[in-house]
DRENMI-377495 format. One record per residue: x, y, z of N, C-alpha, C, O, CB in turn. Coordinates in steps of 0.001 Angstrom, whole numbers, plus 500000, padded with zeros to 6 digits. Atoms other than C-alpha are relative to their C-alpha. Last residue first. Glycine has a CB too. Layout:
DRENMI-377495
XYZXYZXYZXYZXYZ ...
//
This chain:
DRENMI-377495
499659498583500158113940837229903471498755500874500206498838502098500114500617500259498597 499254499584498803112863833904904914500329501482499927500225502215500910501297499174500156 500944499906498889110181833452902226500700500490501269500129501266502034499333498639500253 500783498773500160112664834293899465499023500191501160498780501314501604499237499975498670 499099498880499746115083831636900732499242501327499904499443502230500717501179499980499004 499810499900498551112270829112900943500906501175500357500690501855501360500589498696500552 501241499481499407111349829824897326500145500174501509499728501192502063498822499059499691 500131498576500347114939829437896087498776500610500667498836501722501190499912500180498474 498996499245499243115433826157897962499881501495499727500010502308500642501414499512499651 500431499950498600112170824805896606500973500817500841500568501621501682499872498582500573 501036498972499907113218825698893053499513500156501438499260501273501888498822499656499077 499351498703500177116445823724893413498978501132500148499249502144500793500693500075498618 499256499712498780114582820749894880500691501358499897500749502105500874501033498893500276 500944499675498934112074820822892022500735500390501284500365501364501940499066498810500265 500522498663500265114777820997889381499058500445501123499077501597501558499268500032498643 498898499062499729116530818043890993499538501434499732499870502352500483501248499659499125 499885499749498559113241816137891176501111500995500323500991501777501266500253498692500739 499938498563499760112594816504887458500217500352501468500093501516501848498738500650499513 498899499442500786113409812931886483500200501483500313501301502016500174499736499806498499 498824500006499124111125811875889337501231500534499261502199500967499885500273498573500527 499585498632499695108343812974887040501167500057500976501652501137501313498836500776500561 499436499384501195108144809459885625500526501391500302501587501778499813498958500064498890 498630500429500295107783807876889088500600500692498782501796500985498779500031498513499788 499915499984501469104701809911890063501420499647499585502264500539499506499587501395499421 500940500988500547103781809111893682500009499973498479499257499207497877498595500289500492 499793501319499409106748810767895395499120498944499365499484497768499356499742500049501483 498797500612500573106756813765893051500208498590500531500755497744499824501231500857500303 500319500322501394103165814527894037501196499348499304501033498409498525499570501272499238 500773501245499989104070814342897705499664499558498581499636498364498284498710500173500817 499072501063499608106768816954897130499282498656500022499821497654499552500621500298501383 499155500310501161104306819138895242500966498861500311501184497981499479500786501247499559 500831500740500945101830818917898105500796499613498751500649498511498222498774500831499609 500214501341499440104506819931900604499185499148499041499491497972498844499291500085501368 498753500767500148105590822843898414499830498574500506500322497626499894501149500689500755 499871500338501429102002824070898151501252499177499752501230498225498972500032501279499137 500907501119500226101648823906901923500066499543498545499975498352498247498561500389500374 499398501159499346104729826105902196499134498762499802499647497681499515500204500273501498 498946500555500854103344828517899599500651498764500621501027497836499905501063501058499729 499080500637499050100102829100901482501081499279499190500908498131498781499238498996500964 499934499179498789098080831601899438500995499452501014501657500218501714498626500100500638 500394500771498820098831829945896118500187500852501244501215501507501415500820498686500108 501455499979499901098854832074892969499490499286501240498294499325501528499394499375498773 500425498608499815102546832904893295498487500107500167497986501028500811500454500855498814 499733499589498623103346829244893847499505501418500262499026501727501353501495499903500303 501001500589499127101647828268890604500179500415501447499202500598502173500041498507499895 501273499306500227103746830727888622498912499452500912498094500211501432499569499870498532 499858498646499466106965829412890181498693500777499841498272501496500747501154500742499293 500067500101498539105877825840889570500077501387500628499366501689501586501139499102500540 501365500349499599105108826598885929499856499930501516498865500404502070499593498668499382 500879498843500220108384828442885328498585499711500492497955500559501123499970500379498506 499633498978499014110428825667886887499080501217499893498616501762500895501468500427499809 500599500381498720108561823047884874500303501047501071499459501341501918500513498618500446 499220500929499194109458824813881676499303499708501315498433500456501761501395500556500257 499154499358498986106847826369879432500684498969500892500194497855501078499166500959500857 500287498588500241107861824819877162498493500237500193497682499808499373500459500430498559 501403499607499906109347821519878317499849501508499799500663502296500279499412499580501360 500288498965501005112895820892877095498521500400500003497999500854498985500400499506498603 499035498899499870114431818891879972499744501123499005500446502134499028501411499477499817 500134499379498680111386816674880323500967501158500205500693502074500979500219498966501080 501264499263499883111268815945876592499930500771501316499587501953501329498807499038499892 499938498840500898114947815016876287498736500850500117498807502079500140500196499542498543 499041499064499407114757812773879342500084501268499158500108502380499685501398499346500130 500635499341498856111590811183877983500945501003500661500518502083501069499543498959501026 501080499108500435113105810430874570499423500777501176499255501993501089498891499200499306 499369498827500615116355809025875982498945501016499551499140502224499683500872499574498798 499368499246498906114323806742878242500673501260499459500534502341500030501036499119500745 501025499221499299112102805706875336500587500819501146500128501929501416498914499074500534 500591499011500910115006804629873117499015500896500743499068502119500611499294499300498823 499013498950500252116913802918875948499407501110499129499602502294499405501252499408499325 499883499215498761113858800981877097500979501149499805500747502257500288500456499105501179 501119499055499940113215799890873503500071500878501246499718502057501199498670499246499974 500947500293498914116671798313873265498913501069500094499206502265500089500742499890501341 499760499074498890118198799053869815498997499690501105497807499572500813499881501497499534 498596500104499583118575796399867088500337500899501187501450500842501709500906500344498840 499717501278499319114812795843866731501426499886500520501689499107501437499732498857499062 498557499929499736114084799529865997500434498731500728500761498792501913500361501273500841 499393499022500894110611799601864383501516500043500134502218500244499143499425501370500268 500160500395501398109316796386865917500738500943499054501339500507498071498524499956499635 499475501355500180110609796806869484499902499547498549500766498807498078499252499021500898 498528499951500032110077800552869332500598498623499743501583498493499016500546500563501320 499583499313501231106403800163868410501518500019499871502056499746498798499455501436499974 500125500960501104105837797597871142500472500611498696501116499946497884498553499523499859 499048501085499744107182800016873773499973498982498866501024498599498351499686499309501342 498850499915500894105351802974872232501024498889500231501950498736499434500667501338500163 500401500143501411101944802203873726501194499966499063501154499288498036499078501139499599 500590501315500272103205801481877249499666499823498520499884498749497960498740499804500841 499022501062499730105582804440877514499439498633499604500117497847498941500399499999501495 499058500040501128103108806822875861501011498877500175501346498192499209500733501347499857 500730500565501143100445805947878428500913499878498784500887498876498069498773500870499655 500194501431499738102901806535881259499284499317498840499648498212498438499205499797501298 498711500680500165103986809836879747499871498500500236500455497698499508501039500590500956 499645500018501424100397811033879307501307499238499765501405498441498832500126501439499462 500846501013500643099444810043882837500336499871498519500356498773497964498511500352500173 499499501302499561102430812023884146499189498865499377499750497859498943499961499899501533 498824500296500827101357814981882043500622498663500390501138497939499538501042501121500128 500425500284501378097898814916883578501193499630499119501120498706498308499265501215499405 500691501295500021099278814606887114499576499616498584499725498466498172498773500036500920 499025501077499788101793817399886599499338498625499934499884497696499340500699500175501354 499136500119501185099242819758885076500963498816500142501137498024499216500798501309499779 500775500650501063096709819072887826500860499794498757500794498750498107498751500837499649 500147501403499617099292819852890499499234499222498938499566498080498621499288499885501351 498767500689500377100249823063888712499925498519500329500511497687499635501198500628500703 498797499613499264096641824116889106501216499245499463501105498354498622499823499732501511 499193501108499474093747823894886675501258500534500675501812501556500270500378499014498870 500347500266498599091415826898886364500829498863500606500828498686501824498521499665500109 499302499074499093093122828183883209499699499748501476500413500239502350499630501422499658 500929499593498934092018825053881299500732500909500982501595500438501723499410498753500741 501403500325500285093678824401877938499049500565501043498118501292500700499820498499499916 500777498869500501096992826276878312498511499713499847497731500649499669500549500432498687 499799498776499221099072823962880519499017501094499590498550501854500439501435500503499834 500403500241498607097742820679879160500074501289500812499197501574501628500890498916500645 501461500031499960097974821988875584499494499789501421498501500396501823499463498899499084 500449498619500144101602822931876113498479500083500044497909501014500612500525500600498691 499722499312498735102317819459877434499505501447499950498932501955500914501514499966500313 501058500390499066100562817988874389500220500621501377499256500949502068499929498475500118 501241499346500411102803819965872044498874499677500989498085500548501356499605499559498569 499881498588499636105909818896873949498726500764499645498292501646500386501212500634499297 500105499895498537104791815254873741500108501451500459499388501864501368501090499154500677 501362500313499573104104815449869998499830500179501503498835500747501952499638498574499604 500879498896500383107349817250869216498572499759500472497897500680500933500023500198498486 499677498861499141109339814674871191499081501182499689498556501820500602501477500410499824 500620500231498697107564811796869456500270501161500956499406501521501756500512498691500606 501457499954500119108453813186866019499329499847501366498452500638501716499509498903499046 500434498625500267112063813993866875498477500107499949497888501029500513500602500500498683 499775499201498790112718810596868478499464501420499804498777501955500674501510500037500357 500993500421499006111172808696865559500101500870501254499088501317501791500191498507500364 501310499562500487113193810660863018498910499667501023498044500491501319499678499339498639 500056498543499833116344810186865118498651500552499527498068501423500174501154500675499224 500224499717498579115673806444865403499899501510500245499085501959501051501137499395500856 501407500303499733115305806236861626499665500267501465498588500774501779499681498535499637 500756498854500511118671807979861333498505499798500213497785500741500539500296500221498508 499894498945498990120216805342863612499260501263499552498746502015500380501479500325500284 500991500267498957118872802679861240500053501058501098499028501373501703500221498610500602 500396498705499439120807804233858364498953499816501103498074500659501281499449500922498890 499188499725498813122743801182857171499742501400500551500672502131500890501481499837499674 499045498963500411121177801155853680500848500473501183501568501467501083499256501196499375 499215500464501149119542797808854443501035501031499567502142500671499165499079499674498830 499021500991499543118442798921857928500891499548498854502096499377499040499291498789500623 498966499312499224116790802088856640501074499025500479502254499373500525499374500721501199 499247499121500898114935800134853960501131500680500758502276500673500304499072501056499361 499113500826500826113939797346856348500855500864499082502041500596498892499182499001499168 498925500516499143112537799828858884501000499191499186502208499337499372499421499136501132 499062498905499773110597801604856152501179499536500856502331499888500599499288501186500673 499317499750501270109031798296855072501026501121500162502152501012499677498980500358498894 498950501012500123108272797416858705500769500162498696501964499873498636499398498594500083 498905499665499095106394800697859022501147499015499915502312499411499948499498500063501413 499349498803500539104336799973855927501190500387500871502277500675500371498997501174499906 499074500426501051103607796429857116500741501179499397501891501047498978499252499249498907 500613500844501028102090797889860277501052499564498990502249499763499199498846500747499288 499793501394499598103900799154863374499357499039499011499364497827499223499438499758501402 498574500311500074104319802611861816500288498561500396501324498012500022500788500943500888 499848501194500840100605802777861130501451499568499893501808498740499055499439500257498609 499707501157499146100003805148864057500103498703499199499874497617499732498923499856501071 501140500919500091098400807605861602500183498757500855499335497864500853499778499591498564 501247499315499643100764810397862602498812499053500038497948499160500908499721501122499020 499976499706498567103883808204862594498667500610500447498146500260501506501167500957500335 500179501281499309102964806815859173500031500188501508499287499527502233501083499001499575 501407500369500144102521810359857876499701498685500711498654498535501342499625499894498518 500734499166499049105908811289859288498514499677499951497836499642500977500231501493499706 499678500504498667107432808342857407499241500785501070498695500199502004501518500080500254 500788501219499809105653809275854191500237499420501398499332498852502010500353498953498917 501436499663499896107013812813854447499126498775500250498198498820501058499534500696498726 500385499275498781110534811516855335498520500368500059497893500112501087500818501252500117 500761500841499075110862808906852571499405500803501147498353500438501670500884498899500552 501205500514500652111874811240849754499114499240500986497887499320500924500379499090498827 500877498849500236114298813186851951498695499549499360497628500076499676500698501046499107 500600499630498717115749809893853160499031501161499842497955501174500441501086500361501011 501039500981499706116281808763849561499304500324501318498087500180501428500595498587500049 501139499714500881118114811992848781498848499028500260497678499413500257500432499924498522 500672498810499468120338811463851816498775500354499160497728500719499696500972501195500046 500778500441498835121103807922850630499251501178500621498110501035501061500921499341501053 501181500689500528122138809354847263499118499485501137497891499522501043500422498832499086 500910498961500498124449811821849021498728499381499427497640499938499574500698500859498928 500643499371498848125949808949850995499031501093499560497963501259500148501053500582500947 501001500921499464126604807006847787499263500622501183498047500474501302500658498681500422 501128500044500941128320809987846163498892499092500536497710499427500453500471499506498608 500728498739499876130495810540849240498788500018499073497720500501499450500925501188499687 500728500019498718131480806877849284499161501265500169498009501203500598500987499860501182 501152500882500180132354807020845572499166499923501285497936499907501237500465498591499581 500996499282500805134562810040846154498749499151499798497630499664499825500594500396498635 500597498958499163136368808235848977498916500758499234497847501038499778501082500977500495 500923500605499032136946805118846861499285501074500825498076500986501042500758499034500934 501078499036499756138455807076843978498965499467500989497783499800500903499316500361498688 499509498640499702141801805230844021498891500985500364499086501836501232500761500536498811 499922499217501241140241801740844318500406501433500333500119501910501431498637499978499234 498621499634500333141151799780847445500112500821498723501224501129498294500836498761499865 499411499140498967137708799571849091501389500493499636501858501472500216500063499260501312 499086499071500679136097798273845900500677500941500989500882502116500685499246500813498945 498962500770500694134495795207847476501069500915499424502223500513499275499383499152498884 499265500757498981132532797260850023501121499175499379502154498956500013499048499085500774 498988499123499418131612799667847225500800499300501088501970499620501299499349501249500565 498881499871500936129854796922845304501122500822500613502301500515500433499535500641498686 499278501278500021127697796080848311501200500058499065502259499514499376499064498865499574 499320500143498708126734799750848737500808498713500062501944498722500534498986500031501144 498818499131500053125939800115845039500808499891501289502038499909501262499586501466499758 499065500589500957123623797103845286501268500820499876502365500263499843499346499862498641 499399501150499316122042798507848446500992499307499081502060498885499524498912499004500463 498973499491499081121513801815846638500680498870500769501880498936501035499382500996500983 498873499485500783119708800109843764501128500474500913502297500182500665499540501149499088 499296501170500542117500798089846118501222500431499207502277499803499294499062499163499112 499265500619498893116611801293847998500787498791499517501937498604499917499037499588501125 498857499131499684115689803040844743500848499377501105502075499355501017499517501410500426 499021500163501085113523800110843683501240500838500265502365500390500044499381500391498644 499397501330499879111772800081847066501058499770498930502120499216499214498925498918499908 499077500040498863111199803843847010500699498651500110501904498602500355499254500302501297 500260501284499337109694803949843514501030499806501118502204499548500852500058498808498972 500648499799498716109878807656842635499675498723500752499061498774501818498763500764499802 501190500852499958110593806915838962499233500162501308498021499948501345500392498540499809 501108499315500671112909809927838826498721499169500024497618499714499979500377500323498560 500513498970499093115138808283841414498815500737499384497864501094500080501110500998500358 500728500686498932115459805204839191499425501011500986498294500851501444500921499004500732 501283500431500551116372807348836198499152499318501073497935499493501125500218499048498809 500852498819500120119048809065838254498629499637499451497613500182499884500661501042499104 500563499697498692120489805704839292499075501216499943498079501278500663501117500239501008 501455499822500076120879804637835646499361500342501338498144500231501483499365498754499456 500433499422501272124616805054835167498505500292499982498078501318499452500351499067498856 499854498544499962125575804561838797499422500652498751498945501786498789501469500381500152 500974499436499063124160801045838814500056501524500024499026502193500111500242499452501403 501354500195500537126039800047835663498952500645500895498038501315500415499698498506499839 500159499137501178129317801564836826498587499912499440497979500920499079501017499619498916 500078498611499522128957799972840252499771500955498832498946501866498907501292500390500761 501334499837499426128197796606838600499799501424500509498738502017500313499777498994501138 500923499879501126131300796908836425498574500219500498497806500980499909500068498746499108 499669498720500635133345797575839524499084500256498814498581501363498622501472500020499547 500619498951499201131490794756841264500311501381499440499477502284499496500467499905501445 501450500057500195132345792368838447499305501114500767498384501755500260499450498639500439 500293499523501356135973793490838454498497500004499737497960500941499146500716499126498956 499808498550500004136155793120842235499688500592498632499078501657498532501433500351500406 501153499408499319134635789650842004500097501515500010499103502216499822499890499472501434 501155500133500890137204788634839395498762500647500619497993501324499937499726498517499691 499810499055501101140016790024841533498815499970499042498342501008498580501294499687499244 500224498658499469138654788224844574500154501050498910499382502006498835500967500289501147 501433499842499762138352785006842587499680501390500534498698502011500128499503498937500978 500653499850501301141885785409841239498494500189500163497880500988499456500285498778499112 499673498662500512143229786019844727499307500260498665498788501349498418501522500158499841 500766499027499213141380782970846023500251501421499507499328502228499394500361499889501490 501403500091500401142750780819843174499149501034500738498293501687500140499461498586500263 500100499344501312146280782045843838498551500005499518498062500994498972500907499289498960 499836498562499770145865781134847489499870500777498696499208501813498633501361500291500652 501249499513499420144461777723846536500061501501500265499081502219500066499689499250501296 501000499959501077147415777120844215498677500555500522498018501352499855499787498589499398 499651498885500879149832778078846971498980500153498875498570501259498524501402499799499415 500312498765499287148040775793849400500312501222499146499547502187499120500776500066501312 501455499824500011148090772966846852499587501291500709498686501996500257499316498797500661 500385499599501360151835773427846293498497500256499930498052501227499320500407498914498971 499528498633500202152470773360850008499594500525498630499158501666498481501517500069500159 500906499120499270150277770279850323500416501458499849499567502337499701499960499614501479 501244499893500773152241768553847557499014500935500694498330501721500039499362498609499803 499735499145501160155525769312849287498725500212499195498444501315498726501099499385499108 499806498643499498154180767891852529500237500973498855499670502065498825501173500046500981 501320499481499636152846764840850702500099501436500502499274502285500165499350499112501071 500709499664501243156214764290849010498626500592500301498180501525499633499853498750499107 499348498824500583157958764497852372499278500450498732499015501635498528501476499699499689 500312498847499160155478762135853991500603501273499427499954502320499409500507499775501424 501407499650500238155716759723851058499616501227500822498928502123500332499071498807500348 500076499369501321159516759804851249498566500441499691498333501524499153500507499029498908 499441498655499877159426759150854982499924500746498671499653501946498634501454499932500486 500952499188499240157082756208854420500498501436500131499729502382499958499764499391501391 501139499694500878159286754810851658498989500896500709498445501832500123499314498701499532 499575499006500986162359755105853888498867500401499071498710501575498737501161499466499187 499873498735499284160548753320856699500427501114499055499909502229499114501003499868501149 501357499475499801159505750580854265500039501353500712499295502267500360499147499000500811 500484499534501300163120750132853168498603500606500116498309501646499527499990498846498989 499292498768500323164290749970856768499534500590498677499377501803498537501493499748499953 500569498961499147161590747419857524500669501346499746500006502383499713500139499614501474 501298499632500562162703745382854508499329501103500825498717502019500275499087498768499926 499768499221501215166300745452855691498682500474499386498557501614498939500788499171498980 499499498700499573165242744356859177500244500910498798499924502099498824501290499834500812 501142499241499503163139741574857681500417501404500433499702502380500206499341499264501167 500792499610501164166135740392855662498792500847500420498456501842499776499534498751499227 499277498929500686168309740444858775499220500507498786499163501708498521501387499510499566 500099498804499167165648738477860684500721501177499350500220502302499351500578499732501394 501338499437500188165357735977857807499815501276500823499168502220500371498930498967500384 500049499400501345169109735473857833498641500657499738498549501752499183500283498929498922 499208498772499968169062734980861603499982500707498650499871501930498570501440499693500409 500786498988499297166189732495861281500754501324500073500154502390499937499644499516501411 501074499572500908168110730542858634499168501109500651498811502090499999499090498796499620 499384499165501038171187730477860879498952500531499017498996501686498595501074499201499242 499679498705499381169081729247863785500594500955498973500265502140498932500980499813501178 501263499275499833167610726506861574500228501376500620499588502353500232499032499189500869 500436499525501323171088725469860446498703500812500116498539501847499470499795498802499033 499112498903500394172277725356864071499595500571498642499589501784498435501459499519499956 500414498814499237169229723304865040500839501212499614500335502328499490500117499738501512 501285499544500566169990720841862226499511501267500708499025502202500072498929498882500116 499787499372501319173649720652863262498693500530499390498655501618498815500643498989499036 499312498702499902172639720134866954500252500631498632499953501813498463501325499833500731 500911498884500294170089717358866242500683501359500013500133502317499469498871500010500993 500495500092501371172584714455865926499133501208499621499108501614498459499201498711499821 498888499740500924174449715498869036499545499964498548500010500743497716501117498981500215 499703498562499937171161715720870939501114500360499038501035501361498326500386500415501427 501057499298500740170149712253869742500239501510499986500006502182498982498625499694500615 499789500266501425173504710851870883498958500725499147499285501293498105499948498487499724 498867499183500434173146712563874259500257499828498517500545500790497804501252499643500791 500444498598500049169669711053874689501110500913499502500870501801498684499528500463501384 500896499848501154170900707596873743499544501460499850499498502012498750498770499070500147 499178500072501209173821707898876152499148500190498752499536500896497822500742498659499933 499296498723500148171490709111878890500857500016498747500938501024498045500867500277501224 500972498992500441169177706134878364500659501351499786500325502071498845498868500132501017 500334500280501406172110703736878521499039501060499458499195501556498342499373498586499858 498847499618500821173340705377881706499719499791498522500042500631497682501237499203500411 499974498533500068169854705190883224501152500471499132501007501396498334500114500611501407 501089499581500888169602701493882384499985501526499824499758502034498726498643499517500555 499607500329501371173013700867883909498933500456498998499239501009497942500243498484499864 498974499029500405171987702745887051500441499747498574500608500683497792501211499941500942 500700498738500276168801700649887304500980501064499512500682501813498582499260500497501261 500687500186501282170773697455887030499293501299499581499282501681498411498976498832500095 498959500005501026173061698683889789499393499839498613499811500492497656501010498880500266 499557498612500171170017699586891870501087500094498946501111501031498148500507500573501327 501006499293500803168570696129891230500377501465499798500105502039498743498623499904500668 499940500504501373171715694463892405499022500752499105499339501123497975499698498494499966 498776499471500612171895696684895485500084499573498550500429500368497676501249499527500768 500210498558500266168244695955896341501217500583499310501076501376498379499711500778501315 500937499868501136168761692205895995499817501469499619499791501815498438498623499368500350 499270500410501202171839692267898224499128500182498768499588500649497726500463498535500114 499078498921500335169921694319900829500770499663498741501000500532497901500965500270501156 500799498913500585167060691806900756500900501152499572500683501773498532498937500501501005 500397500416501346169460688924901282499226501124499308499393501361498111499143498709500057 498798500061500843171078690688904182499647499632498579500151500225497625501004498996500560 499517498676500373167748691780905718501204499925499074501310500726498145500354500794501237 498574500218500259166160688344905765500570501297499462500518501545498257500239498814498995 499690501426499919162637688153907175501509499747499842502109498980500596499218499226498922 499981500409498604162285691889907926500360498522500145500936498137501163498647500276500645 498777499514499374163307692879904433500092499555501448501188499339501966500071501516499915 498865500778500495160648690623902906501294500439500678502148499612500995500126500143498475 499863501291499289157952692214905170501212499195499539501855498562500376498743499162499807 500858501045500571158495695805903814500272498633500702501340498446501284500247499886498446 501205500194499198159945698456906129499120498867499467498193498429500148499200501289500047 499867501186499146163403698156904615498798499796500921498865498974501834501259500104500833 499987501200500849162499700572901817500047498724500849499428497719500500501207500038499036 501353500228500502161508703317904270499935498713499186498960497966499271499534501191499149 500850500406498876164739703090906142498594499676499534497969498726500006499953501096501063 499603501363499595166726703132902912499095499498501120498622498362501092501485499969500460 500475500925501031164818706197901570500308498542500392499472497658500205500652500339498632 501458500115499903165196708099904843499481498990498990498575498207499277499328501367499777 500328500748498778168888707409904884498503499774500109498047498672500414500509500743501243 499702501440500144169344708453901248499578499194501228498992498120501094501495499796499748 499204500382498824167524711849901709500264498494499921499323497716500077499260500380501350 499840501451499793166246713405898462500955499730501170502045500294501264500532499316498703 499749500235498569165403717132898913500154498500500319499806498054501412498852500596500838 498872499176499552165780717996895218500355499743501467501513499884501860499677501478499800 500384498837499214163578715085894163501223500748500484502271500155500743499135499587501180 500015498792500849164681712808891317499617501255500772499625502350500209499034499811498843 498638499621500386165749709949893620500030501316499210501045502013499214500635498883499171 499443499094498995162267709884895241501393500468499630501834501516500100500034499327501355 500251498617500435160882708430892019500549501003500998500719502177500672498501500237499801 498888499493500819162591705172892963499785501439499551500749502147499260500194499117498782 498786500005499189160191704460895828501163500586499237501942501368499783500334498591500456 500023498811499146157128705634893810501234500058500899501650501137501321498726500018500855 499525498828500752158031703134891138500057501237500888500926502095500730499091500267498789 501072499179500572157692700250893590500573501255499350501600501789499769498975500385501086 499276499039500859160163697510894384498959500805499232498505500399498163501001499265499005 499314499018499149158667695709897343500734501051499189501251502027499732500977499301500921 500955499245499187156055693903895230500667501050500859500052502071501165499216499069500873 499520500048498621158613692916892600499079500850500856498984502059500650501477500492500108 500456501225499381156696692316889370500442499871501445499883499068502193500488498830499222 501198499789499185156938695947888344499548498735500710498619498771501517498877500523499141 501021501024500221160484695727887085498841500203500953499032500530502124500588498592500171 500086500939498877162329699079887346498904498983499740497805499364499339499735500745501327 498766500803499886163187700787884057499859498914501054500324497792500853501198500897500341 499892500886501156159697702064883139501216499069500118501202497955499593500094500828498710 501056501009499901159018703472886616500029499055498804499551497926498912498628500672500103 499584501091499114162352705245886608498966498899500059499317497733500244500264500523501394 501018500199498964161315707284883574500389498795500849500479497672500354498581499800499369 500473501379499806164298708353881552499048499914501168499242500550502204501175499048500219 499105500783499132164467712102880856499437498602500186498232498396500046500192500694501379 500366500123498597162459713507877924501003499141500761501665498282500178498601499411500131 499747501380499572163941714699874661499760499883501483500339500622502279501438499558499652 
//
């Protein structure tokens, strides 16, 4: 309900009685003196102030009566609306209580669903665990049966001489044995499988050596052998075969270098052998990368060269000692040997032997 509008109560026909004058009464900073002074500024007030003041008082009284009437009407309307507002408030309170009850019920339902879901998940996890155990048991039974089947005809497969078929059979037995780790005779089965792998290695070895000799180890044949050794988890054995073969070849060639030409000096032997090692390093790098992909080629060749250089026959010490005896100026021979070691990086592996031999020779020269 809006407050009475002074502009509607005051007659508009009076030129000195303006709505904006009466609107000042509703302001918080209303000043009566200022309002009176301002009102008496009009021409009518200047002509007859007493008459104008009487008129203003009468109109103010009329205005007050109108305001009182308007306030009474407003109060009456408020009194009439209070019961309805009270009923509406009561209805809203009831609805709020009902909503609160419903929210509580929903919260309970949500908590129940969460609890039921948690219980259901626990049951599902237990069922899944049981299922996994049953699958593992079933797989173990199948592998046990598979082991029995593979073991029964493994001798026939070996008699066939087919290397690929034998390797496939052993890989199957190997996979079965990984599942049967908890069986009572697991250790005996492992020993039997290892003995079968040894038999396969014995069968492959001649063909493997032949592949090494013909330099076909990097061909499809060599890759086939690599796959077989890798599948039966004997790749380190393949490395040993490769190491042994290359070592024998290098030692044999060293012996040929020393014994071929009796007119060659120790310096010639070292230079020729250094060239051989460098050539072997470059040619065998690709071979190692393909034949032994899981082992760094640098590591394989470094181990090979160290083993070769420490097992030369005749040894480097013996050769240097023999060469020194044939040289008229042993000191000059030592200087040349030292320079030779400086320009041959591969033979640097033997520098400690050379330094030891030099010390012995110098000691003998002083004596």
